[in-house]
C-alpha positions in Angstrom: -10.7 22.9 26.8 -9.0 20.3 24.5 -7.7 21.5 21.2 -9.4 18.6 19.5 -12.6 18.4 17.5 -14.8 16.0 15.5 -15.5 17.3 12.0 -18.4 15.9 9.9 -16.9 15.6 6.4 -19.1 14.6 3.5 -16.2 14.8 1.0 -17.6 18.0 -0.6 -15.5 21.1 -0.8 -17.1 22.9 2.1 -16.5 20.2 4.7 -13.0 19.6 3.4 -12.3 23.2 3.8 -13.8 23.4 7.3 -11.5 20.6 8.5 -8.4 22.3 7.1 -9.4 25.7 8.6 -9.3 24.1 12.0 -6.2 22.0 11.3 -4.4 25.2 10.2 -5.0 26.6 13.6 -3.3 23.6 15.2 -6.5 21.8 16.3 -6.5 18.0 16.0 -9.4 17.0 13.7 -11.2 13.7 13.8 -12.9 13.8 10.4 -15.9 11.5 10.2 -17.8 10.6 7.0 -21.1 8.8 7.2 -21.9 6.2 4.6 -25.6 5.4 4.1 -27.7 3.3 1.7 -28.6 6.4 -0.3 -25.2 7.2 -1.7 -23.6 9.3 1.1 -20.1 8.5 1.9 -18.5 6.0 -0.4 -20.2 6.1 -3.7 -22.1 8.4 -6.0 -21.2 11.4 -8.1 -22.2 14.3 -5.9 -20.3 15.8 -3.0 -22.3 13.6 -0.6 -20.9 10.6 -2.3 -17.2 11.2 -2.1 -15.7 9.7 1.0 -12.4 11.2 2.2 -9.9 8.5 2.8 -6.5 8.3 4.5 -4.8 8.5 1.1 -6.6 11.8 0.6 -4.7 13.3 3.6 -2.6 16.4 2.9 0.9 16.1 4.3 0.6 19.7 5.4 -2.2 18.7 7.8 -1.0 15.6 9.7 -3.4 16.5 12.4 -6.5 15.4 10.4 -7.5 11.8 10.9 -10.2 10.3 8.7 -12.9 7.7 9.6 -15.9 6.3 7.7 -19.0 5.4 9.8 -21.7 3.2 8.2 -25.3 4.0 9.2 -27.6 1.1 8.5 -31.2 0.3 9.1 -31.5 3.0 11.8 -30.9 5.6 9.0 -33.4 3.9 6.7 -36.0 4.0 9.5 -35.3 7.7 10.0 -35.9 8.4 6.3 -39.2 6.5 6.4 -40.5 8.7 9.2 -38.6 11.9 9.6 -39.8 14.0 12.5 -39.2 17.3 10.7 -40.4 16.3 7.2 -38.9 16.1 3.8 -37.3 18.6 1.4 -38.4 18.9 -2.2 -38.1 15.1 -2.7 -37.5 12.3 -0.2 -34.6 14.1 1.5 -35.1 14.5 5.3 -32.2 17.0 5.6 -32.9 18.2 9.1 -33.4 14.8 10.6 -30.3 13.6 8.7 -28.3 16.4 10.2 -29.6 15.7 13.7 -28.8 12.0 13.5 -25.3 12.6 12.2 -24.6 15.3 14.8 -25.9 13.1 17.6 -23.5 10.3 16.4 -20.7 12.9 16.2 -21.4 14.0 19.7 -20.9 10.5 21.0 -17.8 10.0 18.9 -16.5 13.3 20.3 -16.9 12.0 23.8 -15.2 8.8 22.9 -12.2 10.6 21.4 -11.9 13.2 24.1 -12.7 16.0 21.7 -14.3 19.3 22.8 -16.5 20.4 20.0 -18.0 19.6 16.6 -17.2 21.2 13.2 -19.3 21.2 10.1 -18.9 22.7 6.6 -22.4 24.2 6.6 -22.7 27.6 5.0 -25.5 30.0 6.1 -28.2 30.3 3.4 -26.7 27.7 1.1 -29.5 25.1 1.5 -33.1 26.4 1.8 -34.2 23.9 4.6 -31.4 23.0 6.8 -29.0 25.9 6.6 -31.1 28.9 7.7 -30.0 30.8 10.7 -32.9 29.8 13.0 -32.7 26.2 11.7 -29.1 25.9 12.6 -29.8 27.2 16.1 -32.7 24.8 16.5 -30.6 21.9 15.3 -28.0 22.7 17.9 -30.7 22.8 20.6 -32.1 19.5 19.4 -28.8 17.8 19.6 -28.0 19.4 23.0 -24.8 21.1 21.6 -25.6 24.8 21.8 -22.3 26.6 21.6 -20.3 23.5 20.7 -21.0 23.2 17.0 -18.6 25.4 15.0 -19.2 26.3 11.3 -15.9 27.9 10.2 -17.1 29.1 6.8 -19.9 31.2 8.2 -18.7 31.6 11.8 -18.4 35.4 11.7 -22.1 35.6 10.7 -23.1 33.5 13.7 -22.9 33.9 17.5 -19.4 33.0 18.8 -19.2 29.4 20.0 -17.5 28.2 23.2 -14.2 27.2 21.6 -14.1 30.7 20.1 -14.9 32.4 23.4 -12.3 30.3 25.2 -9.6 31.0 22.7 -9.2 27.4 21.5 -10.1 28.7 18.0 -9.2 32.2 16.7 -12.4 33.7 15.5 -10.5 36.2 13.3 -9.2 33.4 11.2 -12.7 32.1 10.5 -14.9 33.3 7.6 -18.2 35.1 6.8 -19.4 33.2 3.8 -23.1 33.0 3.0 -25.4 32.0 0.1 -25.2 29.6 -2.8 -22.2 31.0 -4.7 -19.0 29.1 -4.2 -16.5 31.8 -5.4 -15.1 32.3 -1.8 -14.7 28.5 -1.3 -12.9 28.1 -4.6 -10.5 30.8 -3.6 -9.9 29.1 -0.2 -9.4 25.7 -2.0 -6.6 27.3 -4.0 -5.1 28.8 -0.8 -5.2 25.4 0.9 -3.8 23.6 -2.1 -7.0 21.6 -2.7 -6.9 20.6 -6.4 -9.2 17.6 -6.4 -12.7 17.8 -5.0 -16.1 16.8 -6.4 -18.5 19.1 -8.1 -20.5 21.2 -5.6 -23.7 20.2 -7.4 -25.6 17.1 -6.2 -26.3 15.4 -2.9 -27.5 12.1 -1.8 -29.9 10.0 -3.9 -32.9 11.2 -1.9 -32.6 14.6 -3.4 -33.0 13.1 -6.9 -36.7 13.2 -8.2 -36.4 9.9 -10.2 -34.8 8.0 -7.3 -37.4 9.4 -4.9 -40.2 8.1 -7.1 -38.5 4.7 -7.1 -38.1 4.8 -3.3 -41.7 5.8 -2.7 -42.7 2.9 -4.9 -40.5 0.5 -3.0 -42.1 1.6 0.3 -45.5 0.8 -1.1 -44.3 -2.7 -2.0 -42.0 -3.5 0.9 -43.2 -1.4 3.8 -39.9 -1.3 5.6 -37.2 -1.8 3.0 -33.7 -2.8 4.0 -30.3 -2.0 2.5 -30.5 -4.8 -0.1 -33.9 -3.5 -1.4 -32.6 0.1 -1.6 -29.4 -1.0 -3.4 -31.4 -2.8 -6.0 -33.6 0.1 -7.0 -30.4 2.0 -8.1 -30.0 -0.2 -11.1 -31.9 -1.0 -14.3 -35.1 -0.1 -15.9 -37.8 -1.1 -13.4 -41.2 -2.3 -14.5 -44.3 -3.0 -12.3 -45.8 -6.5 -12.5 -49.0 -7.8 -10.9 -48.9 -8.4 -7.1 -46.2 -5.9 -6.4 -43.2 -7.7 -8.0 -40.8 -5.6 -9.9 -38.8 -6.5 -13.0 -35.3 -4.9 -13.2 -33.8 -4.9 -16.7 -30.1 -3.9 -17.0 -29.3 -1.0 -19.3 -25.7 -2.0 -20.1 -23.1 -4.5 -19.2 -22.2 -2.7 -16.0 -25.8 -2.8 -14.8 -26.1 -6.5 -15.8 -23.1 -7.2 -13.6 -24.6 -5.1 -10.7 -27.9 -6.9 -10.9 -26.2 -10.2 -10.9 -24.2 -9.2 -7.8 -27.3 -8.0 -6.0 -29.3 -11.2 -6.8 -30.4 -13.0 -3.6 -31.3 -16.7 -3.3 -35.0 -15.8 -3.5 -34.7 -13.7 -6.8 -35.3 -15.1 -10.3 -32.9 -14.3 -13.2 -34.1 -14.0 -16.8 -31.8 -14.2 -19.9 -32.3 -14.4 -23.7 -31.4 -17.8 -24.9 -30.5 -17.1 -28.6 -29.6 -13.4 -28.6 -27.5 -10.9 -26.8 -29.4 -8.8 -24.3 -30.0 -7.6 -20.8 -30.2 -9.5 -17.5 -33.7 -9.4 -16.0 -34.2 -9.8 -12.2 -37.4 -10.3 -10.4 -37.7 -10.1 -6.6 -41.0 -11.7 -5.7 -43.4 -14.1 -7.5 -44.3 -13.8 -11.1 -47.7 -15.1 -12.1 -47.6 -17.7 -14.9 -49.7 -15.5 -17.2 -47.2 -12.7 -16.8 -44.1 -14.8 -17.8 -44.6 -14.1 -21.5 -44.7 -10.4 -20.7 -41.5 -10.5 -18.8 -39.8 -12.4 -21.7 -41.2 -9.9 -24.2 -39.7 -6.9 -22.2 -36.3 -8.6 -22.2 -36.6 -9.3 -25.9 -37.6 -5.6 -26.5 -34.3 -4.4 -24.9 -32.1 -7.1 -26.4 -31.1 -7.9 -29.9 -34.0 -10.3 -30.5 -36.6 -9.7 -33.2 -39.7 -7.8 -32.3 -42.1 -10.7 -32.5 -43.5 -13.3 -30.1 -41.8 -16.6 -29.5 -38.4 -15.5 -28.4 -36.9 -17.9 -26.0 -35.9 -16.7 -22.5 -34.3 -18.8 -19.9 -35.5 -18.2 -16.3 -33.7 -19.4 -13.2 -36.2 -19.5 -10.3 -35.2 -20.2 -6.7 -35.1 -23.9 -5.9 -36.1 -24.9 -9.4 -34.3 -26.2 -12.5 -33.8 -23.6 -15.3 -36.8 -23.3 -17.6 -37.6 -21.7 -20.9 -40.4 -19.1 -21.4 -41.6 -17.9 -24.9 -42.1 -14.2 -25.2 -45.5 -12.8 -26.0 -46.4 -9.6 -27.8 -44.0 -6.8 -27.1 -46.0 -4.0 -25.4 -45.9 -0.7 -27.3 -43.9 2.2 -25.9 -46.9 3.8 -24.2 -47.7 0.6 -22.4 -44.0 0.1 -21.4 -43.8 3.6 -20.0 -47.0 3.1 -18.0 -45.3 0.2 -16.3 -42.0 2.0 -15.6 -41.0 3.1 -12.1 -39.1 6.2 -11.5 -40.0 7.9 -14.8 -41.3 11.5 -15.0 -45.1 11.6 -14.4 -45.4 8.0 -13.3 -47.1 7.8 -9.8 -46.1 5.4 -7.1 -47.8 2.0 -7.0 -51.5 2.2 -7.0 -51.4 5.8 -8.1 -50.9 6.9 -4.5 -48.1 8.7 -2.8 -46.3 8.1 0.5 -47.2 10.6 3.2 -44.3 13.0 3.6 -44.9 13.9 7.2 -44.8 17.4 8.7 -42.9 19.3 11.3 -44.5 21.8 13.7 -41.3 23.1 15.3 -38.7 25.6 14.4 -37.0 22.8 12.4 -39.8 22.4 10.0 -39.8 24.0 6.6 
C-alpha cells in the first residue's frame, strides 16, 4: 500500500493538524481545499473560508503539497436539493461531505494515493460527525476502511492503512467533542502559530445569509455563482416583480457591487450628495423608481425630503435622472429588507428543506 494520501483541508485547525499528523509519520500528503460559492476555500472569516496555500507550507513538512479545487454549479445544485437534508440553516453538511469525499476519491486515484484523510472529530458537529453518520458516509462514498480521521482514530475502528502498518495507530489520537483544548496543545506541538478561529463555517450556516439565499431561490429558481456572490453584499430590499435593490453599506461594499455589476444590471447614484451605490438586477417599474431613489437618499447624505436627484444607468440606455419620493419610515424599510431577523422569504413562504430517510439523515 502506497504511503501517500489525499487530505481534505478546509484551512481550519483540525484539518491542518490532520495533514501534519500524517506527514510526521512520513506519509506524502496531497492536501486539497475546496472553494465554493458559499465562502469555503478562499474567502470568509471562519475556518471554512481560509484556504491553505503553498506559502503556508511548513518547511518541516515538505511532504505536504497543497491544491485548491473550485466546485461550481454542481455544488450549487447539490445545495438546492440535498439528498440528506439541511442542518439548522441552509447547510447540507452530509451531502457536502459526500460530494467532497467523492471528488477526493477520484483525485486519490489520479495521484496514486492509497487513502483519504479528514480533520473530522467525533461528536464535534451534531449532524455530520456522529459515529454512525461517519460510517454511513464512508459507505455512501464506497470508501469503507479507507477514510482516516487522525484526531479521533483511536475512538473508531482501525482503517486499512492502520491495519497494514502504513500508519502507526499508536501515534494517532482519541479526541472527541466540541472542546478544542487538545487541538490547541497539538498546534503548539506542531508549531502552528497562525490559524483561523475554530468558530464559524461556510455562509450556509449563517441564519441571515440563509434567509437571503432562500429568497434568491424564490426569485431565480436555480441561481448561479454570480447571483450568490451578489447577495453577500449590501442592504437588500424587495421591489415589485421579484427585483431586488442592493444598497452598499460602505465604500468597500460600493466597490464590490460595482465589480459584480453585469451588463443587464442598473446602477443608481445620488447626483448632488455623497451616498451609496444602488444596484438592481431585473426590471424596476416606473412607479417604483421614486422609491428606489428615496431609499438611496435615506442612506446617503441627502436631506430627508422628496425631490433628491438620483442618476440611473440602465442597460442599453443613456443615463437618466429620477427624483426621489417620500422616504419610507423605518418599519416600512425593514418590511422590505431581505436577510433580516423575522423577515420571511419572498411571498411569506419558505423553501422546502427536504428530508433524509437513511442513516445519514438528522
